[in-house]
C-alpha positions in Angstrom: 0.0 0.0 0.0 1.4 3.4 -0.9 0.3 7.0 -1.1 1.1 10.2 0.8 3.0 9.3 3.9 5.7 10.4 6.3 8.5 11.7 4.1 10.6 12.8 7.1 11.1 11.1 10.5 9.7 13.4 13.2 12.0 14.8 15.8 11.4 15.5 19.4 9.8 12.2 20.2 10.8 11.3 23.8 12.8 8.1 24.3 10.1 6.3 26.3 7.6 6.9 23.5 10.1 5.6 20.9 10.7 2.5 23.0 7.0 1.9 23.3 6.7 2.3 19.5 9.5 -0.3 19.1 7.5 -2.6 21.5 4.4 -2.5 19.2 6.4 -2.6 16.0 6.8 -6.4 15.8 3.1 -7.1 16.5 2.2 -4.5 13.9 4.4 -6.1 11.3 3.0 -9.5 12.1 -0.6 -8.2 11.9 0.2 -6.6 8.5 0.9 -10.1 7.2 -2.6 -11.3 8.0 -5.6 -11.2 5.6 -7.8 -8.2 6.0 -10.6 -10.1 7.8 -8.2 -11.4 10.4 -6.7 -7.9 10.9 -10.2 -6.6 11.5 -11.0 -9.3 13.9 -7.9 -8.9 16.0 -8.3 -5.1 16.1 -12.0 -5.5 17.0 -10.9 -7.4 20.1 -8.1 -5.0 21.0 -10.2 -1.9 20.9 -12.6 -3.1 23.6 -12.5 -1.0 26.7 -10.6 1.9 25.1 -11.8 5.5 24.9 -11.8 7.3 21.6 -8.3 8.8 20.8 -8.0 12.5 20.3 -6.3 13.9 17.3 -3.3 14.9 19.4 -3.0 11.4 20.9 -3.3 9.7 17.5 -0.7 12.1 15.9 1.7 11.4 18.8 1.4 7.7 18.2 1.9 8.1 14.5 4.9 10.3 15.0 6.4 7.8 17.5 6.0 5.0 14.9 7.8 7.0 12.3 10.5 8.1 14.6 11.2 4.5 15.8 11.1 2.8 12.4 12.4 3.7 8.9 10.0 1.2 7.5 7.1 3.0 9.1 8.4 6.4 8.0 8.8 5.3 4.4 6.3 5.6 1.6 5.4 1.9 1.7 5.1 1.6 5.4 1.5 2.7 5.7 0.1 -0.6 6.9 2.6 -1.3 9.7 2.6 2.4 10.6 -1.2 2.6 11.0 -1.4 -0.7 12.8 1.5 0.3 15.1 -0.1 3.7 15.8 -3.4 2.1 16.7 -1.6 -0.4 19.0 0.4 2.4 20.6 -2.8 4.4 21.3 -4.3 1.2 22.8 -1.3 1.0 25.2 -2.4 4.4 26.5 -6.0 3.4 26.9 -7.4 5.0 23.7 -8.3 3.8 20.2 -8.3 5.8 16.9 -10.3 4.8 13.9 -8.0 2.4 11.9 -8.8 2.5 8.1 -7.8 0.9 4.9 -9.0 2.0 1.5 -8.2 3.3 -1.9 -7.7 6.6 -3.6 -10.8 7.9 -5.3 -8.9 9.4 -8.2 -6.6 7.5 -10.6 -4.2 5.9 -10.4 -5.5 3.2 -8.1 -3.6 3.0 -4.9 -4.3 1.2 -1.7 -3.5 2.9 1.6 -3.9 2.4 5.4 -4.3 5.3 7.9 -5.7 6.3 11.2 -8.4 8.9 12.0 -9.4 10.7 15.2 -12.1 13.2 15.8 -13.4 12.5 12.3 -10.1 13.6 10.6 -7.2 12.0 8.9 -4.2 11.9 11.2 -0.8 12.9 9.7 -1.8 12.5 6.1 -1.2 15.1 3.4 -4.5 14.4 1.7 -7.7 16.3 1.7 -10.9 14.9 3.2 -12.5 12.5 0.8 -9.3 11.6 -1.0 -9.7 8.0 0.1 -12.6 5.6 0.0 -12.7 3.5 3.1 -13.0 -0.2 2.6 -12.3 -1.5 6.2 -12.6 0.5 9.4 -12.2 -0.4 13.0 -13.3 2.5 15.2 -13.6 2.9 18.9 -16.6 1.4 20.6 -19.1 3.6 22.4 -19.4 2.9 26.1 -23.0 1.6 25.5 -21.8 -1.1 23.1 -18.5 -1.9 24.7 -18.4 -5.5 25.9 
Protein backbone atom coordinates (compact mmCIF):
# COMPACT_ATOMS: atom_id res chain seq x y z
CA UNK A 1 0.00 0.00 0.00
CA UNK A 2 1.40 3.37 -0.91
CA UNK A 3 0.28 6.97 -1.10
CA UNK A 4 1.08 10.19 0.76
CA UNK A 5 3.03 9.25 3.86
CA UNK A 6 5.67 10.36 6.28
CA UNK A 7 8.51 11.67 4.14
CA UNK A 8 10.57 12.76 7.13
CA UNK A 9 11.11 11.15 10.48
CA UNK A 10 9.67 13.41 13.16
CA UNK A 11 12.05 14.75 15.76
CA UNK A 12 11.38 15.50 19.39
CA UNK A 13 9.75 12.16 20.19
CA UNK A 14 10.78 11.28 23.77
CA UNK A 15 12.82 8.12 24.29
CA UNK A 16 10.12 6.30 26.31
CA UNK A 17 7.62 6.93 23.51
CA UNK A 18 10.07 5.63 20.87
CA UNK A 19 10.70 2.52 23.00
CA UNK A 20 6.95 1.93 23.29
CA UNK A 21 6.72 2.26 19.50
CA UNK A 22 9.46 -0.34 19.11
CA UNK A 23 7.51 -2.60 21.47
CA UNK A 24 4.42 -2.54 19.22
CA UNK A 25 6.38 -2.63 15.96
CA UNK A 26 6.78 -6.42 15.84
CA UNK A 27 3.08 -7.14 16.52
CA UNK A 28 2.16 -4.47 13.95
CA UNK A 29 4.37 -6.05 11.27
CA UNK A 30 2.99 -9.50 12.14
CA UNK A 31 -0.59 -8.20 11.89
CA UNK A 32 0.22 -6.64 8.51
CA UNK A 33 0.91 -10.14 7.16
CA UNK A 34 -2.61 -11.35 7.95
CA UNK A 35 -5.59 -11.23 5.60
CA UNK A 36 -7.83 -8.15 6.05
CA UNK A 37 -10.63 -10.06 7.80
CA UNK A 38 -8.19 -11.38 10.40
CA UNK A 39 -6.69 -7.93 10.94
CA UNK A 40 -10.19 -6.56 11.47
CA UNK A 41 -11.05 -9.34 13.91
CA UNK A 42 -7.89 -8.85 15.98
CA UNK A 43 -8.30 -5.08 16.09
CA UNK A 44 -11.96 -5.52 16.98
CA UNK A 45 -10.93 -7.40 20.12
CA UNK A 46 -8.08 -5.02 21.00
CA UNK A 47 -10.24 -1.89 20.86
CA UNK A 48 -12.57 -3.10 23.61
CA UNK A 49 -12.51 -0.96 26.72
CA UNK A 50 -10.58 1.89 25.07
CA UNK A 51 -11.76 5.48 24.93
CA UNK A 52 -11.75 7.25 21.56
CA UNK A 53 -8.34 8.77 20.81
CA UNK A 54 -8.04 12.49 20.34
CA UNK A 55 -6.32 13.87 17.25
CA UNK A 56 -3.33 14.86 19.40
CA UNK A 57 -3.00 11.37 20.90
CA UNK A 58 -3.26 9.74 17.49
CA UNK A 59 -0.72 12.13 15.95
CA UNK A 60 1.75 11.45 18.77
CA UNK A 61 1.37 7.70 18.24
CA UNK A 62 1.89 8.06 14.49
CA UNK A 63 4.93 10.30 15.03
CA UNK A 64 6.41 7.79 17.47
CA UNK A 65 6.03 4.96 14.94
CA UNK A 66 7.76 7.03 12.25
CA UNK A 67 10.54 8.07 14.64
CA UNK A 68 11.17 4.49 15.76
CA UNK A 69 11.11 2.78 12.37
CA UNK A 70 12.42 3.72 8.95
CA UNK A 71 10.01 1.18 7.50
CA UNK A 72 7.05 2.97 9.06
CA UNK A 73 8.37 6.37 8.01
CA UNK A 74 8.77 5.28 4.40
CA UNK A 75 6.27 5.58 1.57
CA UNK A 76 5.40 1.86 1.66
CA UNK A 77 5.06 1.61 5.43
CA UNK A 78 1.46 2.74 5.74
CA UNK A 79 0.06 -0.61 6.92
CA UNK A 80 2.56 -1.30 9.74
CA UNK A 81 2.58 2.44 10.59
CA UNK A 82 -1.19 2.63 10.96
CA UNK A 83 -1.41 -0.67 12.85
CA UNK A 84 1.45 0.34 15.13
CA UNK A 85 -0.09 3.74 15.82
CA UNK A 86 -3.40 2.08 16.72
CA UNK A 87 -1.63 -0.39 19.02
CA UNK A 88 0.39 2.41 20.61
CA UNK A 89 -2.80 4.36 21.28
CA UNK A 90 -4.26 1.22 22.85
CA UNK A 91 -1.31 0.99 25.24
CA UNK A 92 -2.38 4.41 26.46
CA UNK A 93 -6.01 3.35 26.87
CA UNK A 94 -7.39 4.98 23.72
CA UNK A 95 -8.30 3.83 20.22
CA UNK A 96 -8.27 5.79 16.93
CA UNK A 97 -10.28 4.76 13.90
CA UNK A 98 -8.05 2.44 11.86
CA UNK A 99 -8.83 2.51 8.14
CA UNK A 100 -7.78 0.92 4.89
CA UNK A 101 -9.01 1.95 1.51
CA UNK A 102 -8.17 3.25 -1.92
CA UNK A 103 -7.66 6.59 -3.62
CA UNK A 104 -10.79 7.88 -5.30
CA UNK A 105 -8.89 9.38 -8.24
CA UNK A 106 -6.60 7.51 -10.64
CA UNK A 107 -4.17 5.90 -10.42
CA UNK A 108 -5.53 3.20 -8.13
CA UNK A 109 -3.55 3.04 -4.90
CA UNK A 110 -4.33 1.23 -1.67
CA UNK A 111 -3.54 2.90 1.65
CA UNK A 112 -3.93 2.42 5.42
CA UNK A 113 -4.25 5.26 7.91
CA UNK A 114 -5.74 6.30 11.23
CA UNK A 115 -8.36 8.90 11.98
CA UNK A 116 -9.35 10.72 15.16
CA UNK A 117 -12.10 13.21 15.81
CA UNK A 118 -13.37 12.54 12.30
CA UNK A 119 -10.14 13.65 10.56
CA UNK A 120 -7.21 11.96 8.88
CA UNK A 121 -4.17 11.94 11.15
CA UNK A 122 -0.80 12.88 9.68
CA UNK A 123 -1.81 12.47 6.05
CA UNK A 124 -1.15 15.10 3.40
CA UNK A 125 -4.45 14.38 1.69
CA UNK A 126 -7.73 16.30 1.70
CA UNK A 127 -10.89 14.88 3.22
CA UNK A 128 -12.55 12.51 0.76
CA UNK A 129 -9.26 11.60 -0.96
CA UNK A 130 -9.65 7.97 0.11
CA UNK A 131 -12.60 5.63 -0.03
CA UNK A 132 -12.71 3.51 3.13
CA UNK A 133 -12.97 -0.24 2.63
CA UNK A 134 -12.28 -1.49 6.17
CA UNK A 135 -12.56 0.52 9.38
CA UNK A 136 -12.16 -0.39 13.03
CA UNK A 137 -13.25 2.51 15.20
CA UNK A 138 -13.58 2.90 18.93
CA UNK A 139 -16.60 1.37 20.58
CA UNK A 140 -19.08 3.58 22.36
CA UNK A 141 -19.43 2.89 26.06
CA UNK A 142 -22.99 1.58 25.54
CA UNK A 143 -21.84 -1.09 23.08
CA UNK A 144 -18.47 -1.87 24.67
CA UNK A 145 -18.44 -5.47 25.91
